[in-house]
C-alpha positions as CSV (number, residue, x, y, z in Angstrom):
1,M,106.5,98.8,109.8
2,G,107.4,95.9,112.2
3,K,106.5,95.6,115.8
4,R,108.6,97.7,118.1
5,Q,110.6,96.4,121.0
6,S,109.2,97.7,124.3
7,N,111.8,96.0,126.5
8,R,114.5,98.5,125.9
9,P,115.8,100.0,129.2
10,D,115.8,103.5,127.9
11,R,112.1,103.2,127.0
12,R,110.8,102.6,130.5
13,F,109.1,105.1,132.7
14,I,110.7,105.9,136.1
15,D,108.9,105.3,139.3
16,D,106.8,108.4,140.0
17,A,108.3,108.7,143.5
18,E,111.7,109.4,141.9
19,T,110.7,113.0,141.0
20,S,108.9,115.6,143.1
21,E,106.3,118.1,141.8
22,E,109.0,120.8,142.0
23,I,111.4,118.8,139.8
24,R,108.6,118.1,137.3
25,R,107.7,121.8,137.1
26,E,111.3,122.8,136.6
27,L,111.7,120.1,133.9
28,F,108.6,121.4,132.0
29,A,110.0,124.9,132.2
30,R,113.2,123.8,130.4
31,V,111.7,121.8,127.6
32,R,109.5,122.5,124.6
33,Y,107.5,120.6,122.1
34,A,108.4,121.4,118.5
35,G,107.2,118.4,116.6
36,S,108.8,116.8,113.5
37,A,107.7,116.9,109.9
38,N,108.8,113.2,109.7
39,H,105.8,112.3,111.9
40,K,103.2,114.5,110.1
41,L,100.6,113.7,107.5
42,H,98.9,117.1,108.0
43,P,101.0,120.3,108.6
44,G,98.7,121.8,111.3
45,D,100.2,124.9,112.8
46,Y,103.8,123.8,113.2
47,G,105.4,125.9,110.5
48,F,107.5,123.1,109.0
49,H,109.3,123.6,105.7
50,P,108.3,121.4,103.9
51,P,105.0,121.3,105.8
52,Q,105.1,117.6,106.1
53,N,107.6,114.9,105.2
54,P,106.3,111.6,106.7
55,R,108.8,108.8,106.4
56,P,107.5,105.2,105.8
57,S,109.6,104.0,108.8
58,K,108.2,106.6,111.2
59,S,104.9,106.6,113.2
60,T,102.7,109.5,112.5
61,C,101.2,111.5,115.3
62,D,98.3,112.6,113.2
63,A,97.2,109.4,111.5
64,V,93.9,109.4,113.4
65,R,93.4,113.2,113.7
66,T,95.4,116.4,113.5
67,V,97.2,117.3,116.8
68,L,97.9,121.1,116.9
69,L,100.9,122.5,118.7
70,A,99.0,123.8,121.7
71,E,97.5,120.3,122.4
72,A,100.9,118.6,121.9
73,S,102.4,121.1,124.4
74,R,99.6,120.2,126.9
75,L,100.3,116.5,126.3
76,I,104.0,116.9,127.1
77,E,103.1,118.9,130.2
78,S,100.6,116.4,131.5
79,G,103.1,113.5,130.9
80,I,105.8,115.3,132.8
81,M,103.5,116.3,135.6
82,R,102.4,112.7,136.1
83,G,106.1,111.6,136.1
84,M,105.5,109.6,132.9
85,V,109.2,110.0,131.9
86,S,112.2,107.8,131.2
87,R,115.3,108.1,133.3
88,F,117.0,111.5,133.1
89,D,120.1,111.6,130.9
90,A,123.4,113.4,131.6
91,G,121.8,116.6,130.4
92,G,119.1,116.4,133.1
93,V,116.2,115.6,130.8
94,P,114.4,112.4,130.0
95,K,114.7,111.0,126.5
96,Y,111.0,110.0,126.5
97,V,107.8,111.3,127.9
98,W,104.5,109.5,127.6
99,A,101.0,111.0,127.6
100,V,97.4,110.0,127.0
101,D,94.8,112.3,125.4
102,E,91.1,112.5,126.2
103,N,90.3,109.7,123.7
104,D,92.8,107.4,125.5
105,D,95.2,107.6,122.5
106,V,98.8,107.1,123.8
107,Y,101.6,109.3,122.6
108,E,105.3,108.8,123.0
109,I,107.2,112.1,123.1
110,K,110.9,111.8,122.4
111,S,113.8,114.3,122.6
112,K,115.5,115.3,119.4
113,P,119.1,113.9,119.3
114,E,120.5,117.2,118.2
115,Q,118.5,119.3,120.8
116,E,117.9,117.4,124.0
117,N,115.4,119.9,125.4
118,V,113.3,119.9,122.2
119,Y,110.7,117.1,121.7
120,H,108.6,115.6,119.0
121,G,106.0,112.9,119.4
122,Y,103.9,110.2,117.7
123,R,100.9,108.1,118.5
124,L,101.6,104.6,119.6
125,G,99.6,102.3,117.3
126,D,98.9,98.6,116.9
127,D,102.6,98.0,116.1
128,D,103.4,98.8,119.7
129,I,100.3,97.5,121.6
130,D,102.2,96.2,124.6
131,M,103.8,99.6,125.3
132,R,100.5,101.3,124.7
133,R,98.8,99.1,127.3
134,N,101.6,99.7,129.8
135,V,101.4,103.4,129.4
136,L,97.6,103.5,129.7
137,K,97.7,101.3,132.9
138,E,100.4,103.5,134.5
139,W,98.7,106.7,133.3
140,K,95.5,105.7,135.2
141,R,97.4,104.6,138.2
142,R,99.2,108.0,138.4
143,D,96.1,110.1,137.9
144,V,96.6,113.3,139.9
145,G,93.4,115.0,138.8
146,T,95.0,116.7,135.8
């Protein structure tokens, strides 16, 4: 897989001052994390049929370790509550949310085109090191004690 472009306008996080805590809580109440079999090497507890279907052109969220649904849901919540989201689209939700786990692994969480309030995610790897560094730096800057 080739190096991703991280200079796309839709793949930039908004300034954290653009959303209030109230807006972030309301956003989290409207979205859910469902995952995608296209980004899985291990089925975990997602209930996919078939259990996994990784595509060579897709990053996998569980290449380093299995990420279960509860953890993935916590990651999207922590990303939203830190305001680590892209600009909101016409439907009132961001296309992207970024989060960092306790091991400093960076995840990009993306809405599904056919269901804008449903998200899947993947770990940003060495093919996207610039974006990974940007997210880590901003994540630490926006630390709100979560």
